[in-house]
C-alpha positions, 0 to 999 in steps of 0.5 A: 422579214423577221430576224433569224432565231439564235440557232439559225443565225449562228449557223448562217454566220458560221457557214460564212466565217468557217465553212461549217455550221459551228464555230471554232472552239477558241472563237465561240465567245466572239461568235456569240458577241457578233450574233448579239450585234447582228440582231438576226439580220441575214445580210449582216450575218453573211457580210460580217461572217464572210469578212472574218473568213480565214482569220483566226487571230482573236485580236482582229475579231475583237477589233472588228467587233468593237467597230460594229458594236459602237454603231447603233443597230438601226444604222445598217449602212454604217455597219456595212460600211465597215466591210467596204472599208476593209476592201483594197482595190475592190472598192472601185469595183464595188462602187461600179456595181452599185452604180452601173452593173446591177442586172448586167452579165458578169462576163461583160463587167469583168471584161470592162474591168480587165480593160482598166488594168484590173484583174476583173475575175479575181476582184469579182470573186473577192466581192462575191466571197465577202457576200457584197455582191450576188450572182443570179443566172450569170447576172449581177445582183446586190442587196438593196442596203449594199446598193444604197450604201455604194451609191451614197459613197459614190456621191461623195467620192472622186472619180464620180459616177453619174448615173442620173441627171440628179447626180449631175445636179449634185455635182453642179458646176464642178462637173467640168473640173472633176474626174468622171468614171462613168455616165448614164445619160439617157432620155426621160419621159419627155425626149423633146426636152432632151433631159439627161442627154449628151450633146456636143457644143460648137467648141467641142465640149459635151453638154448634159442637160439636167432640170433645165440647166446645161452642164458642160464637160471637158472631154479631155479631162473626164477620164471616162470609163463607162458610158450609156447614151440614148437617142444621140445622133451626134457622132462627135459626142462619141468621137470626143470621148476619152480614149480610156472608154472601155464600155459603151452602150448606145441605144436608139442609134439615129444613123446608118453606121458608126464613124467615130469608134476609131478614137476608142482604142481601148473599148472592150464592150460595145452594145448597140440597140434600137427600140423595138417599135421605133425608127430603125437606122443602123445598117452596118458598123464602121465604114473603114478598117481604120475605124475598127475598135481593135481591143473589142472583146464583146459585141452586142447588136440588138433589135436593129432590123435594118442591120445587114452587113458585118464588115470584112474588117471584123476579122481583125478584131483578134481579141473578140470573144463574144458576139450576140446579134438579134433581129437583123437582116444579115444574109451572109457572113464574110469569110474574114469572120472566120479569122476570129480565133478568140471567139468563144460565144456566138448567137445569131437571132432572126438573121436571113442566113441561108449558109455559113462560110465554108471555113466556119470550122476555123473558129477553133475556140468556139464553145457556145453557138446558137442560131435562133429563128434563122429560118432560111438556114439549110445546111452547116458546112463540112468544116463544122465538125472541126469545132472540137471545143464546142460545148453548147449547140442551140439550133432553134426555129431553123425550120429548113435545117438538116444535119449531116449524120457525121456533123458531130464526128470530131466533137466530144465536149458537148454539154447541151444539144438543142434542136427545136423546130426542124421540119427536115431532121429525120435522125439525130447525128450519128455521134450524138452518143459519143458525147460523154459530157452531154447533160441536156438533149432536146430534139423537136422535129416532125420527121424524127423517126427514132432516137439511137438504140445506144442512147443509154451510153450518155451516162451524164444526161440529166434532161431529155425532151423528145417531140416527134409525130412519126416516132413509134417506140423508145429504145430499151437502152433509155433505162441505162441513162443513170443520171436522167432526172427529167424526161419530157415526151410530147406530140408522139401520137404513134408512140403507144407504149413505153419500155419497162426499162424506164423503171431503172431510172433511179434518179428520175424526178419528173416525167411529163407526157403530152399528146402521146399515144400511150394507153397504160404506163409500164408497171415498173414506173411505180418502183421509181424511188425518186419520182416526185412529179408525174404529168400526163396530158392529152393522152389516152391513158386509162389506167393509173395505179397509185396504190400502196408501195407504188410511187413512194416519193410522188409529191405532185400529179397532174392529169389533164384530158386522159381516159382514167376513170378511177384512181386510188391513192395510198394513204401513205403517199407523200402527195402534196399537189393533186390536179385533175383537169378535163378528165371526162372519164373520171368517176371516182377518187377513192382515197386522199393522203393526209399530206395533200396541200393543194387540190384542184378538180376542174371540168370532170363532169362524170366525177361523183364520188370524193373521199373524205376530207376529214384528215386533210390537216395540211390542206391550203387550197381547194378548187372544184369547178365544173364537177356537176355530179359531186353532191357531197364533199365528205368530211368538211364538217370535221375539218377543224384541223385545217388551220392552213386552208386559205383559198376555196373556189366552188363553181358549177357544183351541186347545191348540197355540196355548197350547203355542206361547205358553208357548214364547215366554215365554223372553224373561222369564227374570228376571220373575215369571210367573203362569199361571192355569188354569181347573182343566183337567188338560191345561193344568196338565200343559202348564204344569208341563212348563216349570217346570224351564226357567222357575224363576220360573213359578208355576201357579195353579188358579183354581177350587181357590183360592176367593179367585181363583174369582170374578175372578182379575183383582182378587185378584193381589198388587200386588207381582208385577212382571209378571202373565201371566194365561192362561185355558185352557178345554177343552184 
């Protein structure tokens, strides 16, 4: 990656140091000095800028500048270590992330840190604000340099973090006398050797095998906080562990139930899983109430297809906030389940539930509820409407589920309402329009006949997906959805027209129709000032006007299997992507705007007229396949300005089109050009006739070369500077 230029480097540094693109006047000279030592590296600019945020004392800036300046530019880790050294209590959490939590959900990590007496949320935010960690889809990320730095520090600091057999080897025989914060002891490729396994010896010590050597650990002196084990059927291993353990991940459990959690009184996160295609043993959790880990906050049970019973004592886990159970055989939830007053997040995937406890509505703190693939679930209890704090409701692939019309009666905080795959739902719940915070509505149901006439009341709705085989119209009020940015209508075969009120959706950016009976679009759509993507697939739409003054922001259009016969696009259009596939009626494209970057014309057998390509200076890729009537690609011979064109595919086109394209290749006299033919003598003759003019042109017979026969795209050497693949069939 190239270094940032000076102006961009300054902006990036200042945004992190001052929350604005320029420095405070009294610190401007020091900012320039920091830019000198950061050498345009984005990570350094972010980390050092964030470290100085909120500090206006020049002497502090000068001290930090001196520390950074005395380290050679190539010693990136040493420079970054300055930011690590400036941390307070967050140092241990930074090392935990580097060794154990990259890729983990941030909520689980914070829960574990809270169990250690830290303020996990505050410490995490401190690291985040200093750009030492990142967050992506609620999962923890860390730059590779910081990752390496953290593990390097952890290698030489107590308490030790052992995330691989190699770390155990590094510590050596001292392993039985040192404090260990966490261990990842999982099997390697040869499980018969038990490399990296934990096991329990006869005298109660834990044994870890690494490179053929057994290392013993004294459980009572470990002070262990985090443990990840795999394929270990010795309950004694878990039973001997420190009571300080807060996070346990146990993969490939080789027993029917857990008998050894009673000693783990401080356990906060428990993750149990089995291999998808391996042996399955786990059927239930602890045997007796006394075995329950009473401080548990998060419970994950994944891919345990024989798991069938939640114990009644689960109701005594008064702090439990999150439960996720996937691929299981749970047929019934105990009534005691509804005593979980702290539960906020519940996901059940693939269970055999047919109903929920009548007191399900007692889960007053529930905010996220998801049932996936619960194909036997038929009804929700009457008390369900009492879940007044519910924000996310996902009901997917619950084919037999029906919803009472008043099921949302007492709810006003829904943000997501997704029901996908119901074969029974005929109408949406009556109070769906009384959700002022609803941002996403998705309803896929074969029997859905209509959506509420007052749907326009959902002023914050940003995305709506509707799929129904019986729906014949959309309400006019849909045009009042003032925040809507994405509208997807699919499999509505009986829906033949759209309301003109769609033209009032000023924020709509993406309109997608798939298997819809609409024959023509309302004229008002052309006035949408923010529409950037239009997709029409498998619809009998026969008219589409993209002329002057219409669709003025459209950047991408995709037509597939429509009845459009002629299309004209304004020269002033900002269109960048054009894809026309399987349009059997399409005969002519009149104009192409010079903003186009990607053109794909596939299987349009009646297309015979293309506009000039002469002005397409921004074109990067051009694909034309199965358009047999196209005899000429006009303007290619004048395309010297196509400096960005890097990919062209020609397949099943007219011979004269191919000849014209070969002529256009003179703009690449210094690049390597490869033409791949499909063993057609005429094509090879055409190409070879140009070899004298293009000494850098090579011809490959893809059928003669067995390595290229199956898929030429995957076989070209990566060293080629420019690859041009031309498939010429039936010249």
